C-alpha positions in Angstrom: -69.7 10.8 -18.6 -65.8 10.7 -16.6 -64.6 8.0 -19.1 -66.5 9.8 -22.3 -65.3 13.7 -21.1 -61.9 11.8 -21.1 -62.1 9.9 -24.0 -62.9 13.2 -25.9 -59.9 14.8 -24.9 -57.1 12.1 -26.1 -58.8 12.8 -29.1 -59.2 16.0 -29.8 -55.3 16.1 -28.6 -54.7 13.9 -31.0 -56.2 15.5 -33.9 -54.6 19.3 -32.9 -51.5 16.7 -32.6 -51.8 15.5 -35.9 -53.0 19.4 -37.6 -49.8 20.5 -35.8 -47.6 17.2 -37.9 -49.8 18.0 -41.0 -49.6 21.7 -41.4 -45.2 21.5 -40.4 -44.5 18.7 -42.5 -46.0 20.7 -45.4 -46.9 24.1 -46.3 -48.9 25.2 -48.3 -48.3 27.7 -51.8 -51.5 28.9 -52.4 -54.7 29.3 -49.8 -57.8 28.4 -51.4 -59.1 31.8 -50.7 -57.0 33.0 -52.7 -56.9 29.8 -55.3 -60.9 30.4 -55.7 -60.8 35.2 -55.8 -57.5 35.3 -57.3 -58.9 38.8 -59.6 -59.5 40.0 -56.2 -55.7 39.3 -55.4 -54.5 39.2 -58.9 -51.0 41.4 -57.9 -50.5 38.8 -54.4 -51.1 35.8 -56.6 -48.9 36.7 -59.4 -45.9 37.4 -56.7 -45.7 34.0 -55.8 -44.2 32.8 -58.9 -41.0 33.5 -60.6 -41.3 35.4 -63.4 -39.4 34.4 -66.2 -39.1 34.8 -70.5 -38.0 32.1 -72.5 -38.2 32.2 -76.5 -40.4 28.4 -77.0 -40.5 26.1 -73.8 -39.3 22.8 -75.0 -41.4 19.7 -73.6 -39.2 17.0 -75.5 -39.2 14.6 -72.8 -36.9 13.9 -70.0 -36.5 11.7 -67.3 -37.4 13.7 -64.2 -39.8 16.1 -65.9 -43.3 15.6 -66.3 -45.4 17.6 -69.2 -49.2 18.3 -68.8 -51.2 20.2 -71.3 -53.7 22.5 -70.9 -54.2 23.6 -74.9 -54.6 27.1 -75.6 -56.4 29.8 -73.2 -57.8 25.9 -71.4 -57.1 25.0 -67.6 -58.9 20.8 -67.9 -55.9 18.6 -68.0 -55.6 16.4 -70.9 -53.6 14.4 -69.3 -53.4 13.9 -65.7 -52.4 9.8 -65.6 -49.4 10.7 -66.6 -48.2 12.6 -62.9 -47.6 9.7 -60.6 -49.0 10.1 -56.4 -46.1 13.0 -55.4 -45.0 9.5 -52.9 -42.4 9.2 -50.7 -39.8 8.6 -52.7 -40.4 11.5 -55.4 -38.9 14.5 -54.7 -40.2 17.7 -57.0 -38.3 20.8 -57.6 -40.0 23.3 -59.4 -43.2 23.7 -60.8 -44.2 25.8 -64.0 -46.6 26.8 -65.1 -46.4 28.0 -69.2 -47.7 30.4 -70.8 -47.2 32.3 -74.3 -47.2 36.4 -74.4 -49.3 37.7 -76.9 -50.4 40.3 -76.2 -47.6 41.4 -75.0 -49.9 43.4 -72.5 -51.2 40.7 -70.0 -54.2 43.9 -69.7 -54.8 42.8 -73.4 -55.6 39.5 -73.0 -59.2 38.2 -74.0 -59.4 35.3 -71.3 -58.5 36.5 -67.9 -55.5 36.2 -66.3 -54.7 35.5 -63.0 -58.6 33.5 -63.6 -57.2 31.4 -65.7 -54.1 30.9 -64.0 -55.9 29.8 -60.8 -58.1 27.2 -62.5 -54.9 25.1 -63.8 -53.4 25.6 -60.4 -56.2 24.3 -58.9 -56.7 21.7 -61.6 -53.1 20.6 -60.6 -54.0 20.2 -57.2 -57.3 18.2 -58.0 -55.0 15.7 -59.5 -52.5 15.7 -56.9 -54.0 17.7 -53.8 -49.8 16.9 -51.7 -48.5 19.7 -54.7 -49.9 22.5 -53.0 -46.3 22.9 -51.3 -43.9 26.1 -51.0 -40.8 23.8 -50.4 -40.0 24.3 -53.9 -40.0 26.6 -57.0 -43.2 27.9 -58.6 -42.6 29.0 -61.6 -44.8 31.5 -65.2 -43.5 30.7 -68.3 -44.2 33.2 -71.1 -43.3 31.9 -74.3 -42.4 35.1 -76.7 -41.7 33.8 -79.7 -45.2 34.8 -81.2 -47.1 37.4 -83.9 -50.2 36.1 -84.2 -52.7 34.6 -82.3 -52.7 31.5 -85.0 -49.1 31.1 -83.7 -50.2 31.4 -80.1 -52.9 28.5 -80.5 -49.4 26.0 -82.2 -47.2 26.2 -78.9 -47.3 24.4 -75.7 -49.4 25.8 -72.9 -50.3 23.9 -69.0 -47.7 22.9 -67.0 -44.2 20.7 -65.6 -43.4 19.0 -63.1 -39.7 18.8 -62.7 -38.2 16.3 -59.7 -36.5 13.6 -58.8 -36.7 10.0 -57.4 -34.7 9.1 -54.0 -34.0 5.8 -54.1 -31.7 7.1 -57.5 -29.9 9.9 -56.1 -29.1 7.6 -53.2 -27.3 4.8 -55.0 -25.5 6.9 -56.4 -22.8 7.5 -53.8 -19.7 7.5 -55.9 -19.9 10.8 -56.9 -16.0 10.4 -58.1 -17.1 9.2 -61.5 -19.4 12.3 -62.1 -18.8 14.8 -64.5 -18.5 18.0 -63.4 -20.9 21.1 -64.6 -20.5 22.2 -67.3 -19.2 25.9 -68.0 -22.5 26.3 -70.5 -25.0 24.8 -67.3 -24.1 27.5 -65.8 -26.6 30.1 -66.2 -29.7 28.0 -66.2 -28.5 26.5 -62.9 -28.0 30.2 -61.5 -31.5 31.1 -62.1 -32.7 28.2 -60.7 -31.3 28.9 -57.7 -32.4 32.6 -58.0 -35.6 31.4 -58.4 -35.7 28.9 -55.2 -34.4 31.9 -52.6 -37.7 33.9 -54.4 -39.7 31.2 -54.3 -38.3 31.2 -50.1 -39.8 34.3 -49.6 -37.1 36.6 -51.5 -32.8 37.2 -50.6 -34.1 39.7 -47.8 -30.6 41.1 -46.9 -27.8 39.7 -48.9 -25.3 39.2 -46.2 -24.5 35.8 -47.2 -23.7 36.3 -50.3 -21.6 39.5 -49.6 -19.9 38.2 -46.7 -18.2 35.3 -49.7 -17.9 38.1 -52.2 -16.1 40.1 -49.6 -13.5 37.0 -49.1 -12.0 35.5 -51.4 -9.2 34.6 -49.8 -11.4 31.6 -49.0 -10.2 28.9 -51.0 -10.2 25.0 -51.0 -13.6 26.2 -48.5 -15.9 23.8 -46.4 -19.2 25.3 -46.5 -22.0 23.7 -43.4 -24.6 25.3 -43.7 -28.3 25.2 -41.2 -30.7 24.4 -43.8 -34.5 24.7 -41.3 -37.1 26.1 -42.9 -35.8 30.3 -42.1 -32.8 29.6 -43.3 -33.1 28.6 -47.1 -32.8 31.4 -48.6 -29.8 32.1 -46.3 -27.8 29.0 -47.2 -29.1 29.5 -50.8 -27.0 32.6 -51.2 -23.9 30.6 -51.3 -24.8 28.1 -53.9 -25.8 31.1 -55.7 -22.5 33.0 -55.2 -20.2 29.7 -55.9 -22.3 29.3 -59.0 -22.3 33.0 -60.3 -18.4 33.0 -59.3 -17.9 30.0 -60.2 -14.7 29.3 -62.3 -13.3 31.1 -59.5 -15.0 29.8 -57.0 -13.4 28.9 -53.0 -16.0 26.8 -52.2 -14.7 23.2 -52.4 -17.9 21.1 -51.0 -20.8 21.8 -49.3 -22.1 20.7 -45.7 -26.4 20.1 -44.6 -28.0 19.9 -41.5 -32.1 19.7 -40.7 -31.3 18.5 -37.1 -32.6 15.3 -37.4 -34.2 14.8 -39.9 -37.7 14.9 -38.0 -37.2 13.5 -34.5 -38.9 14.2 -32.1 -37.3 16.9 -30.3 -37.3 14.2 -26.9 -35.5 11.9 -29.3 -31.9 14.5 -30.3 -29.2 12.8 -28.5 -26.2 15.5 -28.0 -23.8 14.4 -31.3 -25.8 11.6 -32.6 -29.1 13.7 -33.5 -27.8 13.3 -36.9 -30.0 15.0 -40.6 -26.3 16.3 -41.5 -25.9 15.3 -45.8 -22.9 16.2 -48.3 -22.6 18.0 -51.9 -19.6 18.5 -53.8 -19.5 22.1 -55.0 -18.0 21.0 -58.6 -21.2 18.9 -58.8 -24.0 21.7 -59.2 -27.0 19.9 -60.5 -25.7 17.2 -57.3 -25.5 19.7 -54.9 -29.3 21.8 -55.8 -31.4 18.3 -55.5 -29.2 17.9 -52.4 -30.9 20.4 -50.4 -34.0 19.6 -51.8 -33.6 16.3 -50.3 -32.6 17.9 -47.3 -35.6 20.1 -47.1 -37.5 17.2 -47.6 -36.1 14.8 -45.0 -36.7 17.3 -42.2 -37.2 21.3 -40.9 -35.8 21.6 -37.9 -38.2 20.6 -34.9 -37.4 22.8 -32.0 -35.6 25.8 -31.8 -31.9 24.3 -30.5 -30.3 23.5 -34.0 -27.2 20.5 -34.6 -24.6 23.2 -35.3 -21.5 21.6 -33.5 -22.5 17.6 -34.7 -23.0 19.0 -38.6 -19.4 20.8 -38.0 -17.8 17.8 -36.9 -19.4 14.8 -39.1 -17.8 17.3 -41.9 -14.4 18.0 -41.2 -14.7 13.5 -41.0 -16.5 13.7 -44.4 -14.1 16.3 -46.1 -11.2 16.4 -44.2 -8.6 18.3 -47.1 -9.8 21.5 -46.4 -8.1 25.6 -45.4 -11.3 27.1 -44.5 -14.5 26.3 -42.3 -17.3 28.9 -42.8 -20.7 28.2 -40.8 -24.3 30.2 -41.9 -25.9 29.8 -39.1 -29.7 30.7 -38.3 -28.5 33.6 -34.8 -32.0 33.6 -33.1 -31.4 29.2 -32.6 -29.0 27.9 -30.2 -26.6 25.6 -30.1 -27.3 22.0 -28.5 -24.4 20.7 -28.5 -22.3 24.0 -27.9 -20.5 21.9 -25.1 -18.9 19.9 -29.0 -16.7 22.4 -29.1 -13.4 20.9 -28.4 -13.5 18.4 -29.9 -13.5 20.2 -33.5 -10.2 21.6 -33.5 -10.8 23.8 -36.5 -11.3 27.4 -36.7 -14.9 28.5 -37.6 -15.7 31.5 -39.3 -19.2 32.1 -38.3 -21.4 33.9 -40.6 -24.5 35.1 -38.9 -27.7 34.7 -40.1 -30.7 37.9 -38.2 -28.7 40.1 -36.6 -30.5 43.1 -36.4 -30.8 43.0 -32.3 -26.9 42.0 -31.9 -25.4 38.4 -32.8 -26.1 35.4 -30.4 -23.5 35.1 -27.9 -22.7 31.6 -28.4 -21.9 32.1 -31.6 -19.7 35.1 -30.8 -18.2 32.1 -28.1 -17.9 29.5 -31.4 -15.5 31.8 -32.8 -13.6 32.9 -30.3 -12.9 29.9 -29.2 -11.5 27.8 -32.1 -9.6 31.2 -33.3 -11.9 32.0 -36.3 -14.2 35.8 -37.1 -18.0 36.8 -36.5 -19.4 37.8 -40.1 -22.6 40.3 -39.4 -24.5 42.2 -41.0 -22.7 45.3 -39.1 -19.7 43.8 -38.8 -16.9 41.9 -39.4 -14.4 40.9 -36.6 -11.0 38.6 -37.5 -9.9 38.0 -34.1 -11.5 38.7 -31.0 -9.3 37.8 -28.6 -7.3 40.7 -29.7 -10.5 43.1 -29.1 -11.5 42.4 -25.7 -9.5 45.7 -23.1 -10.6 44.3 -19.4 -12.3 41.6 -20.4 -15.5 42.7 -22.2 -15.9 43.4 -26.2 -18.1 45.8 -27.9 -19.4 45.1 -30.6 -21.6 47.1 -33.4 -25.2 46.6 -31.3 -24.0 44.5 -28.4 -21.2 44.7 -25.2 -20.1 40.9 -24.3 -18.1 40.4 -20.8 -16.3 37.4 -20.1 -18.4 35.3 -17.3 -17.2 32.5 -14.3 -17.0 30.3 -17.4 -14.4 32.5 -19.6 -17.6 32.8 -21.9 -18.9 35.5 -23.2 -22.9 36.6 -22.2 -24.5 39.9 -23.1 -23.1 43.0 -20.7 -26.2 44.3 -20.3 -28.7 42.0 -18.1 -32.3 43.2 -19.2 -30.7 42.9 -23.6 -29.7 39.4 -22.3 -32.9 38.1 -22.0 -33.1 37.6 -25.6 -30.9 35.0 -26.3 -31.9 33.1 -22.6 -33.1 30.3 -24.1 -29.7 29.1 -24.4 -28.4 29.1 -21.6 -28.3 25.5 -20.5 -27.1 24.8 -23.7 -23.8 27.7 -22.9 -21.1 25.5 -21.0 -17.6 23.7 -22.0 -17.5 21.8 -18.4 -15.2 19.6 -19.0 -13.2 21.9 -21.1 -9.2 21.0 -22.2 -7.4 20.9 -25.2 -5.5 18.0 -25.4 -1.9 19.0 -24.9 0.0 16.6 -27.3 0.2 16.3 -30.6 1.1 12.9 -32.4 3.6 13.6 -34.7 5.7 14.8 -31.2 4.8 12.0 -29.4 5.9 9.9 -32.0 9.1 10.7 -32.5 10.6 10.8 -28.6 8.0 12.9 -27.0 8.5 17.2 -26.3 12.2 18.2 -26.3 13.9 19.6 -23.2 14.4 22.8 -24.8 11.4 24.4 -24.4 11.8 27.6 -26.3 9.5 27.9 -29.1 6.9 27.3 -26.6 8.5 29.8 -24.0 8.9 31.8 -26.8 5.4 32.4 -28.4 3.9 32.0 -25.0 5.9 35.3 -24.8 5.1 37.1 -27.0 1.1 36.3 -27.0 0.6 40.1 -29.5 2.4 38.5 -32.6 -0.1 37.9 -34.5 -1.0 37.1 -38.7 1.9 35.4 -38.6 3.6 32.4 -41.0 5.6 30.1 -39.0 8.8 29.0 -41.0 9.9 25.5 -39.3 13.5 23.9 -40.0 11.6 20.4 -40.7 14.6 18.2 -40.1 14.6 15.3 -38.3 16.4 17.0 -35.3 14.2 19.5 -35.5 11.0 18.0 -35.5 10.3 18.4 -31.2 11.9 21.8 -31.0 9.8 22.9 -34.2 6.7 21.1 -33.8 6.5 23.1 -30.6 4.7 25.1 -32.8 2.6 23.2 -34.2 2.0 22.6 -30.3 1.4 25.6 -28.8 -1.0 26.7 -32.1 -3.2 23.6 -30.8 -3.6 24.9 -27.2 -3.8 28.0 -28.0 -6.7 28.7 -30.6 -8.6 31.4 -28.7 -5.6 33.8 -28.4 -3.3 32.3 -31.5 -2.4 34.8 -34.5 -0.7 32.1 -36.5 -1.7 31.8 -39.9 0.5 29.2 -41.9 2.7 26.9 -41.4 5.9 26.3 -43.8 8.0 23.0 -43.3 11.3 22.4 -44.6 13.9 19.3 -45.3 15.7 20.5 -47.6 15.4 19.4 -50.4 12.9 16.2 -49.9 16.0 13.1 -50.1 17.9 15.6 -53.1 21.7 15.0 -52.7 24.1 17.7 -50.9 25.6 17.6 -54.3 22.9 18.6 -56.6 21.3 21.0 -54.0 21.7 24.4 -56.0 21.8 27.3 -53.6 18.4 28.7 -54.3 16.6 25.7 -56.0 16.9 23.0 -53.5 13.1 23.1 -52.7 11.2 20.6 -49.6 9.2 23.4 -48.5 5.9 22.6 -48.0 3.1 24.9 -46.9 0.2 24.7 -44.4 -3.0 27.0 -43.6 -3.5 27.0 -39.1 -7.5 26.7 -39.6 -7.7 22.5 -39.7 -5.2 20.6 -37.1 -5.9 18.0 -38.8 -4.5 18.9 -42.2 -1.9 20.0 -40.2 -0.9 16.5 -38.4 -1.3 15.6 -42.4 1.3 18.1 -43.8 4.0 17.1 -40.7 3.4 13.5 -41.8 4.0 13.8 -45.6 7.1 16.5 -45.2 8.7 14.0 -43.2 8.3 11.6 -45.7 9.3 13.0 -48.2 12.8 13.7 -47.0 14.6 14.5 -43.3 18.2 15.7 -43.6 19.3 13.2 -41.7 22.5 13.4 -40.3 23.2 16.6 -41.7 24.4 20.3 -40.9 22.8 22.8 -43.3 19.8 24.2 -44.5 18.0 26.1 -47.1 16.9 28.4 -44.6 17.2 31.7 -46.9 15.1 30.2 -49.4 12.9 28.6 -47.6 12.1 32.5 -46.0 12.0 34.3 -49.4 9.6 31.6 -50.8 7.0 32.2 -47.6 7.5 36.0 -48.2 6.5 36.0 -52.0 3.5 33.1 -50.7 2.7 34.8 -47.7 3.4 38.4 -48.2 -0.4 39.8 -46.5 1.9 38.7 -43.3 2.9 41.0 -40.4 5.0 38.5 -38.2 7.0 35.7 -39.8 8.5 33.5 -37.0 11.9 31.5 -38.6 12.1 27.9 -36.0 16.2 27.3 -36.7 18.9 24.8 -34.6 21.7 26.8 -33.7 23.5 23.5 -34.4 22.9 24.0 -38.2 24.6 26.4 -41.0 22.9 28.3 -43.0 23.7 26.8 -46.7 22.5 29.4 -49.0 23.6 32.7 -46.3 25.0 34.1 -49.4 21.0 34.7 -50.5 20.3 36.9 -47.1 20.3 40.5 -48.9 17.4 38.9 -51.4 15.0 38.9 -47.8 12.3 41.5 -48.7 10.4 41.7 -44.8 11.3 41.3 -40.9 12.3 37.6 -39.8 12.0 37.1 -36.4 14.3 34.2 -35.6 13.2 32.0 -32.7 16.8 29.8 -32.3 17.0 26.5 -30.2 19.8 23.3 -29.8 21.8 26.4 -28.4 25.0 24.7 -27.3 27.9 26.8 -27.0 28.0 30.0 -28.8 25.1 31.3 -30.8 26.3 30.6 -34.8 26.4 34.4 -36.1 24.1 33.1 -39.9 20.9 33.9 -37.2 21.7 36.9 -35.1 22.6 38.4 -39.0 19.2 37.4 -40.9 17.5 38.8 -37.8 19.5 42.1 -38.3 19.9 42.1 -41.6 16.1 41.3 -42.4 14.6 44.0 -39.8 13.6 41.4 -37.4 14.6 39.9 -33.9 16.7 37.7 -32.4 14.9 35.3 -29.5 16.4 32.7 -27.4 15.1 30.9 -23.9 15.5 33.4 -21.5 15.9 36.4 -24.1 15.3 39.1 -26.7 17.2 40.9 -29.2 15.2 43.7 -31.5 17.0 45.3 -34.4 17.4 48.9 -33.0 20.1 46.8 -31.1 22.4 45.6 -33.5 21.6 48.7 -35.6 23.0 50.5 -32.6 25.7 48.3 -32.4 26.4 48.0 -35.7 27.0 51.9 -36.4 29.4 51.9 -33.4 33.0 51.0 -32.1 30.9 48.5 -29.5 31.0 44.6 -29.5 27.4 43.1 -28.8 27.1 40.1 -26.8 25.6 37.5 -26.1 25.6 34.5 -23.6 29.2 35.8 -22.8 30.3 36.6 -26.9 31.8 38.7 -27.7 30.3 39.7 -31.9 31.7 43.0 -33.9 30.7 44.2 -37.3 33.3 42.0 -40.3 34.0 43.6 -43.9 31.3 42.7 -45.8 29.1 44.9 -43.0 27.7 41.1 -40.7 28.2 40.4 -37.4 30.9 37.9 -36.6 32.8 36.7 -33.4 35.3 38.6 -32.3 37.1 35.6 -30.6 39.7 34.4 -34.2 39.5 31.1 -32.2 35.9 30.7 -32.7 35.6 32.2 -36.3 38.6 29.4 -37.2 36.3 26.8 -35.8 32.7 27.8 -37.5 32.1 26.0 -39.8 29.4 28.6 -41.3 30.3 31.0 -43.8 29.3 34.6 -43.1 29.8 36.0 -46.2 28.3 36.6 -49.5 31.4 36.4 -51.8 31.0 34.1 -54.5 33.4 31.3 -54.9 34.4 30.0 -58.3 32.9 26.5 -57.4 29.5 28.4 -57.0 29.7 30.5 -60.0 30.2 27.2 -62.1 27.3 25.9 -60.5 29.4 23.1 -58.5 
């Protein structure tokens, strides 16, 4: 008897597990009760479909679509043998039930509309029961090009099934040869995404769509999306926004993750969970097929997700991007939170489902990477700037830093809501590697640590563009700004780096004032991209052995490009002359000069760049602010820097007081144009 009871328990358990797995594998779109009582559930039944109108439904045979004929006012499928079994190799994306809209008011139709609709759907399920599925979109297509009943009878009535074969999709690995989506195809593809969102319960809050709408500056963006069951309609908003703004969208690539392709939860390994898929934004049809494929491959499983693994795999696949955006499920934990140290990229977190506050894990993801958070209520760009007494005050919740310097919800009772994520929220060990490959390659860190020291001394500098002398003698000094940014991901306010190699390999006699070139720009968001820009600017030219640079030309170009910057910082070599000093009055915004390689008196050219632009001068030990320069300039006094006196000359610029130093200086402190310069020599 005991053996029989034990056997029954095993059987019942197996049935229970099987029922769970079956219900999990495929959520039914229509209940049997609804299909058997269509008149009773009429309006609710119809709401499960997207309603579209068109003049005539085109039944021309096309790859990836089967058209099943019912006939006028009939429900039996005439050509059922045309539909192959819904196999694992086929992904259905859309089912259309086609009617004619005659008379225009359905109340006057001779046949009961809801009853006929239910019969047609049941006939389809009799043909293939697996089509009763909520994974894809269901549409009712009303044909309107009919004025009489006779015209109506001649038109097509039936069901079409849209699908693609996985083998065809996966074999087409080389997407470089796929043509970009044509502009004329965009409206139809946008409607397809809209219908998909409706099929997944509607758009709900349009927070994801609005966030992209609010940030047109997100260019060359990589968007990583949680593509598990509850997140379909949120991620699809990003695709919808992209399609609706196709010609000027800054989104270049998408990454989808489903937390392991239905891998059993106990077999999910941190960093190796997989279920990550990729698509280029310019191929809209393939992009749409990809999200259907990802949904078919897996819907998520347990609550925690592999967000960081997906981010890492995404940036490894698409290295060239300026903005990294994560569309995250706020109500799911980040299982692989400890991998954050491997990112090296600012993450803009769009958190979905934040009506009860933001999950601390996503606060910490943005905080640790120097990124931003975007919720229903607010957006915060630089979290480190909002911290007061180790606390962060957001609209719905308050957070405080714990012993591990990570944010947790301040109020213990409220903390319970996200407490299930605590077991994953650790960074031990967490160390940002203190080295930069480019600096190591060119001799290691310099004994002159001025740049690193000055940046460390001014943590409040925010929304900053760094202008760097990127010539051979300055790699290790200018590179300190890159190193400082890398080792201070939470607090760095640096947004852009500018590399100036003084004209690439242009000969000195061909370098024209204001037209020398050799200027390269990089956003600070992506450490790998910065590393590549270091190498590229150096390969283009290094100004080896030369003692002058196009400093002011570079500053002017930078200010024109990044005019919304709050702080422009110039990293300069005291031993190098500013060849284009004559352009100094064209600098439009203040410049903070960090001066390196100070082995003797400070070059007056850099004092004047700070003074005339309204900026400041910074050395290893001292900061000289503009009010000091202005006060000295309007008085009869001199300014003394490192024991050397400077006074104002007849052109209104600071120069050495000592005439001997003036004679020895090779750097001009004048904006008067010589005859040779006027002639272009």
